[in-house]
C-alpha positions in Angstrom: 11.5 18.2 -54.9 10.0 18.4 -58.5 8.2 21.7 -59.1 6.9 23.2 -62.3 8.8 26.5 -62.6 6.6 29.5 -63.2 6.9 33.1 -62.1 4.4 32.4 -59.3 6.0 29.2 -58.1 9.4 30.8 -57.9 8.1 33.9 -56.0 6.4 31.6 -53.5 9.6 29.9 -52.4 10.8 31.2 -49.1 14.3 32.6 -48.7 16.5 30.2 -46.7 19.7 30.6 -44.8 20.8 27.1 -46.0 20.8 26.2 -49.6 17.9 24.2 -51.1 17.6 22.7 -54.5 14.5 22.3 -56.6 14.1 20.4 -59.9 11.7 21.3 -62.7 9.1 18.7 -63.3 8.8 19.6 -67.0 12.4 19.9 -68.1 14.8 17.2 -67.1 18.0 18.5 -65.6 16.8 22.1 -65.0 17.5 23.1 -61.3 17.1 26.1 -59.1 19.2 26.6 -56.0 17.7 28.8 -53.4 19.9 30.4 -50.8 20.4 33.6 -48.9 21.7 35.5 -52.0 18.7 34.6 -54.2 18.0 32.0 -56.9 20.6 30.3 -59.1 19.6 28.4 -62.2 21.6 25.5 -63.6 21.3 22.6 -66.0 22.6 19.1 -65.3 23.7 17.2 -68.4 25.6 14.0 -69.1 28.8 14.1 -71.0 31.8 11.8 -71.8 30.4 8.4 -71.2 27.7 9.4 -68.7 29.5 11.8 -66.3 27.2 14.4 -64.9 28.1 18.1 -65.4 26.4 21.1 -64.0 26.2 24.2 -66.2 25.4 27.4 -64.4 22.8 29.5 -66.3 22.7 32.5 -64.0 21.3 34.1 -60.9 18.4 36.4 -60.0 18.4 38.1 -56.6 14.9 39.5 -57.1 13.2 36.3 -55.8 11.5 35.8 -53.5 
């Protein structure tokens, strides 16, 4: 589900027991995974002839 990531939009996400993934509408490849331990940010890029690779950027347990 594409969402524009802002402080307000991230705080409005409900904490889930199962993992959910959100994509940023303004930055291709930027993703947020929401789970019981908080938010995890990652970037999805293509390398070596088009293979997708996920690069973990970090987590923040303060949301939501």
